C-alpha positions in Angstrom: 33.6 7.5 17.8 33.4 4.5 15.6 31.1 4.5 12.6 29.2 1.5 11.3 27.7 1.8 7.9 24.6 -0.4 7.6 25.0 -2.8 4.7 23.1 -5.8 5.9 20.3 -6.8 8.3 22.5 -7.1 11.5 23.9 -4.1 13.2 26.4 -4.3 16.1 25.5 -1.2 18.1 28.1 -1.5 20.9 28.8 -3.1 24.3 27.1 -2.8 27.7 28.0 0.5 29.4 29.1 2.4 26.3 27.7 5.9 25.6 27.9 7.8 22.4 30.9 5.7 21.2 29.1 4.3 18.1 27.3 6.0 15.3 25.1 3.9 13.0 24.8 5.2 9.5 21.9 4.3 7.2 22.2 5.2 3.5 18.9 6.8 2.4 19.9 8.7 -0.7 17.1 7.3 -2.9 14.2 7.7 -0.5 13.2 11.3 -1.4 13.4 10.6 -5.1 11.4 7.4 -4.8 8.8 8.5 -2.3 8.8 12.3 -2.1 9.8 14.6 0.7 9.3 13.1 4.1 10.7 12.5 7.6 12.6 9.6 9.2 11.9 7.9 12.5 13.9 5.1 14.2 12.5 2.8 16.8 14.6 0.4 18.9 13.5 -2.6 20.9 16.1 -4.1 23.3 16.2 -7.8 24.2 13.3 -8.4 26.7 11.5 -5.1 26.0 7.8 -5.5 25.2 7.6 -2.2 23.3 10.0 -0.3 21.0 11.0 3.3 21.9 12.0 6.2 19.6 15.7 7.1 19.1 17.2 10.5 18.4 18.5 10.5 14.9 20.0 13.1 12.5 19.2 13.3 8.8 22.4 14.5 7.2 22.5 14.8 3.4 22.0 11.2 2.1 22.3 9.5 5.5 20.4 8.9 8.7 22.8 8.9 11.7 21.9 7.2 15.0 24.3 8.0 17.8 23.9 5.1 20.2 23.3 6.1 23.8 23.9 4.1 27.0 20.2 3.3 27.3 20.3 1.7 23.8 23.0 -0.8 24.9 21.9 -1.3 28.5 20.8 -4.9 27.8 23.1 -7.5 26.3 21.8 -9.6 23.4 19.8 -9.3 20.3 17.2 -6.6 19.7 15.6 -4.9 16.7 15.3 -1.5 15.2 13.0 -0.2 12.5 13.9 2.7 10.2 10.7 4.4 9.0 10.2 7.0 6.3 6.9 8.9 6.5 5.5 11.0 3.7 2.3 13.0 4.3 1.6 11.1 7.6 1.8 7.8 5.7 4.6 5.2 6.1 6.2 5.1 2.6 9.1 2.8 3.5 10.0 0.7 6.6 12.9 -1.6 7.2 13.6 -3.8 10.3 17.2 -4.7 11.4 18.6 -6.9 14.1 20.7 -5.1 16.6 23.4 -6.7 18.7 24.7 -5.5 22.1 27.8 -7.2 23.2 28.7 -8.1 26.8 31.3 -6.2 28.7 33.5 -7.2 31.7 32.2 -5.1 34.5 34.2 -5.3 37.7 34.0 -3.6 41.0 35.5 -0.3 41.9 38.2 -1.7 44.1 41.1 -3.8 42.7 41.7 -7.2 44.4 44.4 -7.7 46.9 47.8 -8.6 45.4 48.8 -12.3 45.4 51.5 -13.3 47.8 54.6 -15.2 46.6 
């Protein structure tokens, strides 16, 4: 599994058809110190979606880890995700990123007939 540590506003989350091959890592080491104890949420909106949906994430030490599922990369193009930190039912911090899903060569199940000399 490849890891991508977020250090900008654009996140390459994978290619069409991939499943659990990319983990996106957000550095959140200062959140609790700055805002108090809370919980994280991650919403993702694929290209063409009208509404974002929640993603399964893990809060591990000073990071939030998003293991990208096949549904997250089912549409090629640019999307958005929002990392939200909630303290006492109030949004203490929110950050929006651009996500990029790359295209993939998707062929049929049968190989073509060999070329004749």
